C-alpha positions as CSV (number, residue, x, y, z in Angstrom):
1,X,193.3,55.5,-39.0
2,X,194.7,53.0,-40.4
3,X,191.7,51.9,-42.4
4,X,191.3,55.4,-43.8
5,X,194.9,55.4,-45.2
6,X,194.1,52.1,-46.7
7,X,191.0,53.3,-48.4
8,X,192.4,56.6,-49.6
9,X,195.5,54.6,-51.3
10,X,192.9,51.8,-52.7
11,X,189.8,53.9,-53.0
12,X,188.2,51.6,-55.6
13,X,188.9,48.6,-53.2
14,X,191.1,46.9,-55.7
15,X,194.6,45.9,-54.5
16,X,196.0,46.9,-57.9
17,X,196.0,50.7,-57.8
18,X,194.3,52.5,-60.7
19,X,196.3,55.1,-62.8
20,X,194.0,57.8,-61.7
21,X,194.6,57.1,-58.0
22,X,198.7,57.5,-58.0
23,X,200.6,60.2,-57.1
24,X,199.3,63.4,-54.8
25,X,196.7,64.3,-57.3
26,X,195.4,60.6,-57.1
27,X,195.3,60.8,-53.7
28,X,192.8,63.7,-53.7
29,X,190.9,62.1,-56.7
30,X,190.7,58.8,-54.2
31,X,189.3,61.2,-51.3
32,X,186.9,62.5,-53.8
33,X,185.8,59.1,-55.1
34,X,185.3,57.9,-51.5
35,X,183.3,60.7,-50.4
36,X,180.8,60.4,-53.2
37,X,180.6,56.8,-53.5
38,X,180.5,55.5,-49.9
39,X,179.5,56.6,-46.5
40,X,182.2,54.4,-44.7
41,X,186.0,53.9,-44.8
42,X,185.3,50.3,-44.4
43,X,182.6,47.9,-43.6
44,X,183.3,48.0,-39.6
45,X,184.2,51.8,-39.4
46,X,182.1,54.5,-38.0
47,X,180.1,56.6,-40.8
48,X,182.3,59.2,-42.1
49,X,180.0,62.2,-41.3
50,X,180.0,61.2,-37.7
51,X,183.6,61.4,-37.5
52,X,184.4,65.0,-37.3
53,X,187.3,64.9,-39.5
54,X,189.9,67.8,-40.2
55,X,192.0,67.5,-43.7
56,X,194.9,69.7,-44.1
57,X,195.8,70.5,-47.6
58,X,198.4,72.6,-49.4
59,X,196.7,75.5,-51.0
60,X,197.9,74.2,-54.6
61,X,196.0,71.0,-54.2
62,X,192.9,72.7,-52.8
63,X,191.3,73.4,-56.4
64,X,191.3,69.5,-56.9
65,X,189.3,68.5,-53.8
66,X,185.7,68.7,-54.1
67,X,184.7,71.1,-51.2
68,X,181.0,70.5,-51.3
69,X,181.5,66.8,-50.8
70,X,183.7,67.5,-47.7
71,X,181.1,69.9,-46.3
72,X,178.1,67.5,-46.6
73,X,180.4,64.8,-45.1
74,X,181.3,66.9,-42.0
75,X,184.8,67.4,-43.0
76,X,186.6,70.4,-42.0
77,X,189.1,71.5,-44.7
78,X,192.3,73.8,-43.5
79,X,195.0,75.2,-45.5
80,X,198.6,74.1,-44.7
81,X,200.9,77.3,-45.0
82,X,204.4,76.0,-45.9
């Protein structure tokens, strides 16, 4: 899970984080960026589609997530009820 956390924090693989990937909305933009541009979290990790991931997200951020990318990468998206 450390590889996934690192990639979500630095989705463009650059140590100095771009402004577009900061804060909560930036993390979601980072997930969208990774799912659109890569098929692995890192060079040595499994293919994202083969991992059967589950993403839990608050309803107010769900509109920022590209659900078609999640479904094409076999990621199940669930709402978090606060």
